[in-house]
N, C-alpha and C positions, 0 to 999 in steps of 0.2 A: 590775437595777441601772440607775442613770441614766447619762447620757453620761459624766460626769466619773469615775465609778467603774468603767468598763469598759475596761481597758487593751487595746489591740490591736484595738478595734472592737466593734460591737454583738454581743449574744448572741442576738438574734432578728431575723427579717426577715418582712415581710408584703407581699403584693402581689396584683395582679390581672393576668390574662392573657387577651387576646382575639386573634383572628386567623383565618386561613384556611390550612389545610394540605391539600395534595392535593385542592384544590377542595371541602374540607369545612369549613364555617364553624361555629365553636362559640361559645357564649355566654361569659360571664365565668367564668373558672376562678380559683379562689383559691389562692394560694401561701402556705404557712406553713413557716418554717424555724427551726431552733434550732442554735446554735453552741456547742460545748463544747471544752475543752482536751483534746488528745490526749497520750498518753504518749511519743510518738516525735518530739517537736519539731514538731508540726503541729496544726492545728485541725480538728475534725470537724464537718461540716455534715450535718444530717439535714433533709430537706425533703419535703413532700407537696403535691401539686397535685390539687385536687378538680375534679369536673365535666369530666373528660377523655373525649371521645366514644370509644366502644368501637372504631370502625373505625381510630382513630388511636393509641389507647393503646399497643399493642405496639410500633408503629414509633417512638413518641416516647421509648422507653427509652434510645436512644442519644444523645438531645439533652441531655447533661449540662450543656452551656453555657447552658441556660436559667438556670442558677444562677450563671453566671460573675460577675455583679455582687456576689453574696453571698460566694462563696469568694475572690474577689480582694480585696474590702473587708475580709474578716476573716482572711485568711491569716496564719499564724504568721510574724512578722518575724524574720529571721535576720541577725545582724550589724547593719549600718546600713541595710539595705534596708527600704523602707516599703511597707505595703499600701495598698489603695485608700482605707480610712478615714483613715489618717494623711495621705495626699496630698490628698484632695478633701473630707474632712469628710462624705463620704456623699452629696454632691450632684454629679451628673455625668450625662452622656448617653453611652450606649454603643451603637454600631451594629455588629452582628455578622452575618457571612455564613458559612454552612457549605455546602461543595460536596462532593458525593459522587462517587466514581469513576465511577458510572453516569450522571452528568450532572445529577442533581437539585440544585437550589439553594434554600436557605431563608434568609430574612433576618429578623433580630430587632432590635427597637429596645427598649432598656432605658432608662427614665427613673428615676434614683435621686433621690428628693426629700428626702433627709436622714433624720434620726432623729426619731421622735416623742417625746412626753414620757416614754414607757416605755423609751426607748433602742432601739427596733426600727427597722431600716432599712426605708424605705417604697419600693416599686417599682411601676412600671407597665410592662407588657411587651406588645409587639405582635409577632405571628408572621405571616409571609406567605411562601408559596412551596410547594415540593415536597420531600418526603423519600423515601428508599428505603423502600418498603413491605415489611413483614415479616409472616410468618404468626404468629398469636398463640401457637402452641406452640413457636416457635423459641427456642433458648437463647442469650441475649445476654451477652457478656462485654466490658466496656469496659476497654481496656488503660491502664495508667498513662501519663502524658505530661508533658512540660514545655512551657511557653509563654513566649516572650520578649516582654517589654514594653519598647518603645523610645520614648524621649522624642523626639517629632517636631515639637514646637513648645513655646512657653512655657506653653501650657495644653492640650497635646494629646499623647496616647499612641497608639501603634499596636502591636497584639499579633498574633502569628500562630503557628500550630502545625499540624503534620500528625500525625494520630492514627490509631489502629487500633481497631476493634471486631471481635469474632468472632461469626459466626452458626453455631451448631452446629459450632464449632472451625474454621470457614472464615474467614480474615482478610479484612477489607474496609477499605481506607483512606478517610479523608475529611479535608478540610482546613478550618481555621477561621481567620478574621481578624476583628479588632476595631479599631474606632476610638473612642477615648474623649476627650471634651472636658469641661473643668471650669473653674472660676473661676481666672483667671490670678493672682489675689492669693494663691492657695494655694502658688505656687512650683512647683518641679520636683522630680523624683526625685533622690536623691543620686548616682545613677549614670545614665549614658546608657542602659544596658540592665539590666533586672532580669528574673529568671527565676522564674516560678511553677511549683511542683511539685505535681501532682495525683496522688494515689495512693488505693488502696483504694476504687475506684469501684464502686458497685452501683446497679442500677435494677430496680424491680419494679412491674408494673401489676396492679391488682386490678379485673377487669372488673365484678364484681357491684357494687362501690362506686364504680366509675369514678374510681379514685384512682391516681395515679402517684407512686411514692416513689423518692427518690434518697438516696444517701449518698456523701460524698467527704471526703478529708482534703487540706488545702492548706497550703503554706508558700511563702514568697517569699525569694529570695536575690539577691545581686548577680549580674549576668550573667557568662557564661564570659569574655567580653571586655567587661567592664562599662564601660570608658571608651573604647571604640572603636565606631564606627558599623558595623553589619553591611553585608554586600555589598548593593548597591542603594541605599545611603544615603550622603550626604556630610555632613561635619561643618560646622555653622555655629557658629563660635567665639564669636559674639556672645551665643549662648544661655547655655551651649552646648547644642545639641541636634542631632539627626540629621534632615536634610531629605531628602526623597525625591529620588533621582537620576532624571532623565528620560532613560532609555536611548534612547527614540525620537528625541530631538534630538541624541544623540551617536552618529553613524554609522549610525543607522537599521538595526538588525540584521535587520529583516524584509524579505522579497522584495516584499511588497505593502503591507499595512496594519499599522502598529504602534500598539498601545494601551499607554500607560503605566499602571502600577498602583503602589500603594504598595510600594516596595522591590523591584519587579520590572517586567516588561512581558510582554505576550503578543501574538502575531501572529494575524491573521485573513486570510481569503482571500475574494475575490469569489465570487459564485454560479457554480457549475460547477467550482470548484477546491477542493482540500482541503489541509489542512496536512500536511506530510510528517513523518517520524519525528524530524527535527531540531528541530521546533517553530518553524522560522523560514521555511521555503521552501514556497511553494504549488505543488502539482502538479495536473495536469489529472485530472478525474474522467472515466473512460471509461464514459459512460452506456450505450453499446452493449454493452460487456463485462459490466457489472454488471446489465443488464436494466432500468435505470431510464429507459426511453424509451417513447414513445407511438406507435411506427411500427406500421402494420397489416401484414397478411400479404403484400400485393403490393409491399412496400417493403423496402429495406435501411436499416439504421441506419448513419450515417456520423458518426464522432466528430470534433468540432472542439475547438479550445482553449476550454475554459470552457463548452462546450455540445455539441449534436449536431444533425443534421438528418436527416429522412426523405427518401430518394431512391428513384427508380424501380429496381426489381430487373431487371437485364438478364441474360439467359441467355448461354450460351457462344456466342461468335461475334458478340456485340454489345457496344457500349461506351456507358456512360452519358454524356450530354451534360454540359457544364459546369454548367448550371443544375440538373441532377439530375432533370429532369422527363420526359425521354424517352431512348430508346435508338437508337443508330445502328449500322449494319452495320460490322463490322471487315473491312477488305480485307487478309486475311492474305497475299495474293500480293505486295502492295506493302510490307507492314511486315516480314514475317519470312521471305519467300521459302522456303516449306517444301518446294517440289517440286524434283526433279532437272532437269526440262526445261521443261515448260509447266505454268503454274498458271492455273486458271480460277476466279475468285471467284464465289461464290453467296451468296444472302441467308442470313446466319448461319453460313456455312461456306465451303468451297472444294473444288476438285477438281483432281487432278493428271492430266496427260496426257503421252503419249510420242510421239515421231516414229515413222514407219514403220520396222520392223525392230527395235523395242524393245518390251518388255512391262513393265507397271507392277507393282512389288512393293515394298510398304511405302514408298510415296511416292518410290521410286527407279526409274529406267528401266534395265532389264537387257537387254543385247543378246540377240536371238533367234538361235540357231545353226540357220539354215535347212538346212544340209547334212544335219542329222539327219533331215530330212523328204524326202530323196532328190529334190531339186528339179532336178537335172541329168540329161541323157541317160546311158545306160549307157556310151557311148563318151566320156564327159566326166568330168572330175574337179571336185568342188565345193570351193571355198575360201571359208570364212566371212570376212566383213569386218564392221567395226563398223557396224551398222545395215543390213547387206545381205549379198550373197554374189556369187561369180563362178564361172561354169561354164567350165572350161578343157578344150579338146579333147585327148584322149589320143593319144599317138604309137604307131605299130605296134611290135611286138616288134623289138628290135634298134635302135630309134631312141630318142632322148632329146630332151626339150624344152629349147631354148636360151632365153637371156634375152629374145630378141626374139620368142619364141613359135613359132619354126619347129622342125620335127622334123629333127634331125641324126643321121646314122648313128653307131652305136657301133662302134668298131674293137676287136672282141673279141680279135683277134690281138695288138694292141698293149697292151691293158690286162690281158691274161692271163686273161680269163674264158672262153676257148675250151676245148673238150674234146678237142683233137687229141693223139695220142700223141707220145712224145718223138722218134720217128723219122719223124714226119709233118710236112708243111709246111702252116702255116695261111695261107689266102688270104682276106682280108676281102672281103665283098661288101656292097652296100647293104642294110642290115637284117639281115645274117647273115654267115656265113663258111663256107669249105670246108676240109676236111682232105685233102691230096693226098700221094701218095708221091713220093719223089725218083726221079730217072731211074735205072732199073735195078731198081726195086722195084715191087711191085704190091700192091694192097690185098687184104687177106683178109676184109674186111667192116667194117661200121660199128663203130667203137670198138675195132678190133683193130689190132695192129701191122702195119706194112708188111713 
């Protein structure tokens, strides 16, 4: 059909693809697509891309948005929502970026040059970057998704979506964003936000023919909040359209460096720091703990904020100097006083010592009981003292030591320690006593009654 007799957009699309993916450069690949009416209120796009290098073909199966200019331009219009053909007439520039959860980023540039005399949409596509590599035998399944198109200027749209594909039933997220510019004379979408619905997505790579085939169904509706700007955008009533809100200028949510992006922002950190789980705060990377340092065997790794340094390894009893280049002896005697009496510092260590009369045991000085070694004469008594001893002369039997050290007589008769009989008289003598009989009595012998 010609342009005038094709309601909703063209029924064919043709284009060329060049680029470099995963450092593999490929020549011109040819894109051919057909668009037909579906039974479920959407349009069906079948596309094939020839001359796709075999190392890239399996991995490119998940890049359904190579066709985004086609299915946006021809999507089934629901209600008053308009597709890309109605809005732009098929003439626009689309910059696309896909970012994988594993860190790879691929950028696409689509130049739509309008419709030719046969009513086919003409495209030039450039791909550059990296994608997640997949084994050729992996089973790929691309999940249905929705994508919001936001009017961000009088002749500019921004679209974004987070999608999923599965590799052998293992889900992998990846995010897409698109910036579309077109002729301002074409006007704006009827809504601030429209939503594209992509379903029934399939992809197949034929390695023998080096052909990549896609199929997708697409429709477009007004957005969920079609006349409100999404979070991260502010309404410009003069348009009206949704302008990006620069979060970095409003309170700067990042601890270090804030980068504004369309509808959002992201934080980054200087070298040696990493972004924390909250996405806003930078935290130090401990290169020593993670092993990302270049210190050799005779050095220790010392972590610093944002970096690390290699310093001299100092053994026990030594301390590293402030510059980290040498070791000095630690004077344990001055710093920690580890000994009970005397401490003698040595190079790299220390030694405890005791005063005479003490012996060292576990860094403590214990009193020696010299009396156990029989240091006094047999006629003397040994009394242990702290750190020494004293030999005290013994008193004869019947005598006791007084406080002044003299020997005093014990009065056995008075203290009742005598052995006299009840009818005998006890007479004390120096050092002893006598038992005598009263007058008129005589002794019958030692220990016997009078």
